[in-house]
N, C-alpha and C positions, 0 to 999 in steps of 0.2 A: 746463638745467631751466627758464628762464626761457621758452626758446621753445614747449616743449610747454605751459608754463602759459598762457601766450598763445593759443596755437591752439585749446586747449579750451575758453578763454574765449570765442573769436571764433565756436566753432559752436555753443555753448549759446546766445550770442548772436543767432544766426543764427533759431535755433528759437524765441527769445522774442520776433523780429518777428512771427511770425505767431501766438504765442498770446496777446500784448499787443493786436496790434490798435492801434486808435487810443488807448488807455487806458496808464498809469503806472503801473509799479509801485513800490510802498513799503516795506513789510517783508512776511515771508511768516508762515504758519501751516498746519502739518503741512506743509512743505515746497512750498507754493505761494501764488506772489506774489499779495497782496491788490494789486487793480488801482484806481485811481480815473482822474476824468476832466480830469485838468492842475486839481487844487484842493489839493495838498498842497506842502509847503515843499521835499520832497524830489526833487520829478518831473525837474530840470534833470540828474540824475545819469544817467537813463535816456539822455537824450539825449546827454551827455557821452561814455557808454560807444559808443554810436554812431557818436559823431563818432572816438570812439579808433579803433575796427573801420576805418573806411573808412580812416581812416589809413594803419593796419597792411596794408590787403589793395586796398586802391584798389578794393573791389567796390561797384559803383553801387548796390547793393541796400540796403548799409548808408547810402549817401548819400542816398538816396529818401527810408529811413525817418526818416533825422537832420531831412532838411528838414520834412519833414512835421511832426516835434516842433515846430520854430521857427513854423511856420503856427500850432499849437496855442498858444503862448507870445505870438503876436501877437495871437491872439482873446482871451486870459485878460489881456491886459494892456488892450486895446480897453473889455472889459467890466468892467475892474477887479474880478475874481474871486479873492478869498482872496490879497491882497498886502499887509493891513494888518499887516506884519511886519518883521522885519530881513534874511530870508533871499532879497532879491531878487538878492543877488549869484550865491547858489548856483542861482538858476532860470535867470537870461541870460548869466551868464558862461560856463556849458557847454552851452549853447544857441546863442542868436543871435551871443553873441560869438564862439563855436568856427565858426560859419558865417563871419562875418567873417576871423575869422582862417586859416581853409582856403581860402575861394572868396574874398575881398573883395568880398562882396555887399553893396553900398549899402544897400540896404532891412534888411538884418540887421544892419549899424552902427546906422541909426537906431531899428531898433527897441531897442537896446541901450544906447543913449545916452537914449531915452524911461524904459526901467527904471531906468537911473541916476537921473532925475529923481525916480521913485518912491521908492526908497529915500532921498533928500534928504529927503522928507515928515518921515521918522524923526528927522531932527535935532532937537536941543533946544537950543536957544543959552542958556538960563539955566544950564543943567548943561553942557555942551558935551559930550554923548555923542549916541549912535544908540540910542533908545529900540528894546530888542528886540522887545517885544509889546505887543499892546494899543493901543486911541488914546490918543492926549493926554489927560493926566488921569487915566489909569485907574489907581482906587485899590489896586491890587496890582500892576500891571507898570508903572505912571508913572515911577518912578523909577532903573527894573534897565536895566543892561547884561549881555551874557554874553560868555563867552570865544569863541563858536562867531564873533560877528560879525567876528572878525580874518579871517575868508575870505570875508566879502562887500565888506569894502573895496578887494581890486582893481577890484571895477567903478567906483569912485570915481577910485580914481588913472588907470585906463584912461581914463576921462569927460575928466579933465583932459587926458591927454596929445591924445586927439582933438577936443578944442575949443578947450584955452588957458586956458579959463575955470577960475580959480584955486581958485572954490568948491568944487569937488568935491575936489580935493586937502587944502584946507584943514580939511573936515570930516574926511577919512581920517585924516589925520595926529593932529587932535585927538583924534580917538575911538582912535587906536592910542596914543597918551601916555598917555591916562586909563587905558586897557587895562592898560598894561606898570605902571602906578603902583598900581593898585587891586587886579587881577585876579591879579599874579604874586608870590607870596610872597617872603620873605627866604631860605626855604633852597630857593627853585627852582620848589616846587610850586606848583599854582594853584585859585584859586577858579573856580567855573562861573560865579557871577552875584557880583554887586556891587549894593547898593542906594546912591540918592543922593537927598536931599531934590529932589522936581521943582519947587518953588518957585527953588530959589537954587543948586543942586548941592551943597549941602555933602556930603560924603560919610559914608554911616551903618556899611554893614557888609556883609562879604562872607556869601555862604551857598550852596546849592547846590538844584537842581530836580531832578538826576536821580542826583546822586552818594549817597554812603553817608549824609553827613551832613555839614552844613555846614563842618565845619574839615577832611574829608578832601579826596582829591583823585581826581575823576573822569577815567579813563584818556582819556576821548575827548575831554575839556576841554582835559587837557593835550595832546593830540595836534595840535587846534587850535591851540594857543598855539605849539607848533612850529612848525607850516607857516604860520600866519599872517603872525607875525613876519617870517619869511625873506621871505615877498613883500611885507611894507612895506619891509624892508631892499631887494629887486629893486627897489622903485620911487624909492625915497627915497635910499637909500645912507646911510641914517644909521645908523653905527655900533652905536647902543645896541639897533636892532630884531635886527640881526645877533647881539650878546652875549646877549639874550633869548632867541632862537630857540636858541642853542648851548647854555645853562643849563638850559631847560627840555627839550631833546633829551637832555642826559646825565642828569638826573633820571630821564626814562623808561626810557632804556636801563639805569640801575644798579639797576633794579626788575622784570628782566624774569622770569620764573618759569622752569622747567626747559627747558619747550617752546619758551621765547621768544616766546608770545605773551600779552597780558596779560592779566587779569581785569580786569572792569570798574570797577573801583575800587582804588586803591593801597593803601587802610585796611580794606579788608573783610575779615573774618574768612575766611581760605581753609579750606574742606574739600573733600570728594568732588563737592557740591552747587553749590560758588560758580560763578557764572555768568561767561564770558569775554567779552571785546570784541573780535573779529578785526577788528572795522572800527577800533578806534583803534590796532592794530597797522600796520594798510595805512596809516591817513593819516599817522603817524608817520614810517613809512619813504618815503612820498612826499614828506614836509616835511623831513627828513633829506637827503634827495637835491639838493631845491632849495636846501638850506642848505650842503651840501658843495661847490655850484657855486658860491658866494662866497666860499669858504674858500682864502686861498693854500696852494698844496702842503707847506707846512713847518708849519702850524696844527699846535697841540700835541695838539687833540683830533680831528685829521683820522683816525689808525689807530683810535680808539675807536669813534669815529662812522661809518668804514665796517664798521667789523665789526659793529655793533650791526645797520646796515639787512641786511647778508649773512645773521645769525642770525637777524631778524626774517622777513624773506623766505623764508628757508631753511623756518621753523615754519609759516609762512601756507601755503606750496606744499605741504609735503611731510605737514602734518596737518591742514588746513582746508579747502584747495581741493577744487572736486567734479571733478579732472581724471579720474578714474575713473568719473565717474558722468553718463555720456551724456545721460538724461534728466533731470537735474537744472535748475533753474529760475536758480539763484543759482550766483554764482561761488565763495562764500565762507561756509562753514558757521558758527555759533556767535558771529554778531554780536550783539550787545543794543541795545536803542532804551532802554528806562526801566525798568530792573529794580524796582527799588522798587515802581514802579506797575503790574508786572505786565502791561507790553505790548512785547510780540515780545521777551522776556529770554534768547533762545536761539534764533535764527532767520538767515535771508537778511536783509540790510538793504541795499538798494539804492547807498546812498553807500559801505558798506563795498565792494561790487563794482568800484564806479569807483576809487575809491583804490587797491584792488589791481590794477587791469587797468593804471593811471595809472604804479603805479610799476613794475611789469613792464615796460612801456614805454619809462621811462626808461633801465631797467636795458639792455634789448635793443637799443633801437634810438635812445635820445636824446629821445623824444618827451617833452613836459612839460606836456601837458594844456593848459588853455584859461584860466588864470589871468593870462596877460599875452601878448604877441605876440614 
């Protein structure tokens, strides 16, 4: 089942190389990906898909296309194009760091370390957090963190491993600790975002940007938490991160609908028109597979988590994948970007495609993506 899904994804990606040219896919409209010239926060996922396809097939066509994306990311960093946000890890872990992991290309390593320095500029020492969006002092975003940032921290952990400079690790750990304290609720659900006083770091309140309402649980945010805390454990071995990832994963899996692919928010009223977010299920599946790799064989939650991954992936492959649609541009239907904002509420989303393929390759080949070496 997994191999058929992977082979379909590989052939769609092969066709997309020609379709996309030097541009990068973001979200779709009318089943056609909107493209940009490497200016969005999502552009690393296309690079990551190409590297995954190369590792799976050994086909140089994917390698050449992936290398071209890295060259584009080098140009983007040199010209400082649209980098004033925290998603630097999404951009460079899956592009230049992936090239370093696969090819040990020294230029790719150097570029990735430069990217880590760009992310470090988001650090706000007064509040001890990485500011998500906007410039320092921004009146709306100056004190905001979001749960997505947990997936950007591996860039900093990796930079510490490569350089021995503890500043990278210290920032990542402090941000992970703050996220654990304020974004994860007592019932194991999560806030999308949390606000602090930007002057002194005093915690203010939780909220959401893309969820149903401030007190609800946006499913993709929960997914970022599952995977992000598992990765912080991978790098630090702090058992609190592993425990938190497991708690978030159990909360997610306990709320799967009948077809095992989640709606866009766990608290949104469900009817025939309620939007899904297949990307949230794909991220969580990949994240739980990472989590399981760190749990002992006799862990009390292992069977529940393993079953949850199988059900989630069977749901995605069986009902949401484009396996029998050879002309499709996306790998996974019914992803959502920003439902309340009306932005790609039921479409292909490139991050969903990436995590879906990563999860499949974890299951079939043991490939783990590019969050660590």
